[in-house]
C-alpha positions in Angstrom: 213.0 -26.1 114.5 213.6 -23.0 112.3 213.5 -25.2 109.2 210.2 -26.8 110.4 208.6 -23.4 111.1 209.7 -22.2 107.7 208.1 -25.1 106.0 204.8 -24.6 108.0 204.8 -20.9 107.2 205.3 -21.5 103.5 202.6 -24.2 103.4 200.2 -21.9 105.2 200.9 -19.1 102.7 200.2 -21.4 99.8 197.0 -22.5 101.4 195.9 -18.9 101.9 196.8 -18.0 98.4 194.8 -21.0 97.0 191.8 -20.0 99.1 192.0 -16.4 97.9 192.1 -17.5 94.3 189.1 -19.8 94.7 186.3 -19.0 92.3 183.1 -17.5 93.7 180.0 -19.0 92.2 177.7 -16.2 91.0 175.1 -18.5 89.4 174.5 -22.3 89.7 172.1 -23.5 87.1 172.2 -27.0 88.3 170.9 -26.1 91.8 168.2 -28.2 93.3 165.5 -27.1 92.9 166.3 -25.5 89.5 166.5 -21.7 89.7 166.9 -18.8 87.3 169.6 -16.2 87.9 166.8 -13.9 89.2 166.4 -16.3 92.0 170.1 -16.1 92.8 170.4 -12.3 93.1 170.6 -11.3 89.4 168.5 -8.5 88.0 166.4 -9.6 85.0 165.1 -7.1 82.6 163.3 -7.7 79.3 161.0 -6.0 76.8 157.7 -7.7 75.8 157.2 -7.4 72.1 155.4 -10.5 70.8 156.9 -13.1 70.8 158.1 -12.0 74.2 161.3 -13.4 75.9 161.0 -16.4 78.2 163.5 -17.5 80.9 163.0 -21.1 82.1 164.8 -22.9 84.9 165.5 -26.5 84.0 167.6 -29.3 85.4 170.2 -28.5 82.8 170.4 -24.7 83.5 168.3 -21.6 82.7 167.1 -21.5 79.1 166.7 -17.9 77.9 164.7 -17.5 74.6 164.8 -13.8 73.7 161.8 -14.2 71.4 161.3 -11.4 68.8 164.6 -10.0 67.6 163.3 -6.5 68.6 163.4 -7.4 72.2 166.0 -6.9 74.9 166.4 -9.6 77.6 169.1 -10.4 80.0 170.6 -10.6 83.5 172.7 -8.0 85.4 174.9 -8.7 88.4 177.0 -6.3 90.4 179.5 -9.0 91.4 180.8 -9.2 95.0 184.2 -10.2 93.6 186.3 -7.1 92.9 187.1 -7.2 89.2 190.4 -5.4 89.5 192.3 -5.5 86.2 195.5 -4.3 88.0 195.8 -7.5 90.0 193.9 -9.5 87.3 190.7 -11.6 87.4 188.8 -14.3 85.6 185.1 -14.6 84.9 183.9 -18.0 83.7 180.6 -18.9 82.0 179.3 -22.4 81.1 176.7 -22.1 78.4 175.4 -23.4 75.1 173.9 -21.3 72.3 171.1 -23.4 70.8 170.0 -20.8 68.2 171.0 -17.3 67.1 169.9 -14.8 64.5 171.5 -11.5 63.4 170.1 -11.2 59.9 169.8 -7.5 59.9 173.2 -6.4 61.3 176.5 -8.2 61.2 177.8 -6.1 64.0 175.3 -7.5 66.5 174.8 -10.9 68.3 171.7 -12.4 69.7 173.7 -13.4 72.8 176.3 -11.3 74.5 178.4 -11.2 77.6 179.6 -7.9 79.1 182.2 -7.7 81.9 183.2 -4.4 83.3 186.1 -3.9 85.6 186.6 -1.9 88.8 187.3 1.8 88.3 191.0 2.5 88.2 192.7 5.5 89.8 191.4 8.7 88.2 188.9 6.9 85.9 185.3 8.1 85.5 184.3 5.1 83.4 185.4 1.5 83.8 187.2 -0.6 81.2 185.6 -3.8 80.1 184.6 -6.0 77.2 181.6 -7.1 75.3 181.7 -10.5 73.6 179.2 -11.5 70.9 178.3 -15.2 70.4 177.1 -16.5 67.1 176.6 -20.2 66.3 180.0 -20.4 64.6 181.8 -17.4 65.9 182.8 -15.6 69.1 183.9 -12.0 68.7 184.6 -8.8 70.6 182.8 -5.5 70.2 184.9 -2.4 69.5 184.4 0.7 71.5 182.1 1.9 68.7 180.2 -1.4 68.6 181.6 -3.0 65.5 182.9 -6.5 65.2 186.6 -6.8 66.0 188.7 -9.7 67.3 187.0 -12.9 66.0 187.4 -16.6 66.5 185.7 -19.4 64.5 184.1 -21.6 67.1 181.1 -23.9 67.4 179.0 -22.6 70.3 175.9 -24.7 69.4 176.8 -28.4 69.5 177.9 -28.6 73.2 177.9 -26.6 76.4 181.4 -25.1 76.9 183.0 -23.2 79.8 184.4 -19.9 78.6 187.1 -18.2 80.8 187.6 -14.5 80.3 190.9 -13.6 81.8 191.8 -9.9 82.3 195.2 -8.5 83.3 196.0 -4.8 83.0 194.3 -3.5 79.8 194.3 -6.8 78.0 192.0 -9.8 77.9 192.3 -13.4 76.8 189.4 -15.8 76.2 190.0 -19.5 76.8 187.5 -22.4 76.3 187.2 -25.4 78.6 190.7 -26.6 79.6 192.6 -25.2 76.6 196.0 -23.7 77.4 195.9 -21.3 74.4 193.3 -18.5 74.1 191.0 -18.3 71.1 190.7 -14.5 71.5 193.1 -11.8 72.8 192.9 -8.0 72.7 192.5 -4.7 74.6 189.7 -3.8 77.0 187.4 -0.9 76.0 185.5 2.1 77.4 182.1 2.0 75.7 179.9 5.0 75.0 176.2 4.1 75.1 172.8 5.4 76.3 170.5 2.6 77.3 166.7 2.6 76.9 164.8 4.4 79.6 164.6 2.3 82.8 167.5 0.1 81.9 170.9 0.2 83.7 173.9 1.2 81.7 176.2 -1.8 82.0 179.1 0.0 80.2 179.4 2.7 82.9 178.8 0.4 85.9 182.0 -0.9 87.6 182.2 -4.5 88.7 179.3 -5.6 86.6 178.5 -8.8 84.6 175.7 -9.0 82.0 174.6 -11.9 79.9 171.7 -12.0 77.4 170.4 -10.2 74.3 171.1 -6.4 74.4 170.1 -5.5 70.9 167.0 -5.0 68.8 168.8 -6.4 65.7 169.2 -10.1 66.8 167.9 -12.9 69.0 169.0 -16.1 70.5 168.1 -19.2 72.6 170.8 -19.9 75.2 171.2 -22.3 78.1 173.3 -20.8 81.0 174.7 -23.4 83.4 177.2 -21.6 85.7 178.9 -18.3 86.3 182.0 -17.9 88.4 184.5 -15.1 89.2 187.9 -15.0 90.9 
C-alpha cells in the first residue's frame, strides 16, 4: 500500500509540475474571428506621420506595417505571468518579418521585442532584454542601445517561433525546436526616456513589447502567437 501511495503521490506531483509549467497564451493571432493584439488586452500606441502605421488582423495573424520610418508603432502587455528571472521563465513569439529598413542607423531595427523581468529584491529598475530583428540578423541591444550579440538568421522567408529563455541574469534565444540557442548573453538595465504619453517599457516590470520603437527604421511584420511560462 505504501508503495502504491508513493507512486500516486509522485505521479500527482509530476502532473502539477507540468500544469504549472504550461504556457499561457498572451496573443492568439489565429483566433476566429481574427483579432489584433489590441482586441486581446494589449495596449497599442503609434504615431501618425504619413505614411502612418497600420495594424490589420488577418487569418494568418496580425500584420503590422509601421509605415514611415519616423513613426513609432507597437503593442505593450503587462503579462499576468510573473517573469521571475530567479526561478526562470520563457517568452515565445511566432512571427515573420516581411520587410525591414534601417538605412540611417545600424544600431536600430524596424522590429523589436522587449521583455522585462519582475523586480528583484532591492532593485528599482527591472532587468530585461531588447532584441532587434533584421531580415538576415537577430541581435541584442546593449544597455546603451548599440548592437551587441548577433546571429545571422533569415527572419523573412518563413514564420518561426522564437523562444527567449531567461535564468538568473542570462538569456538564451532558441528558434523553433532547436536544442542549441542562436544567441546567449546577459540581461540589461536600460536607461531611456520615452516620448510624451508613451509608457517606458524599460522601467516597467513584467512587460512585453513588440513593434517598431525607433524613428530610424521601419518594418512589416506578421505576429501569430505570444506565450509565456
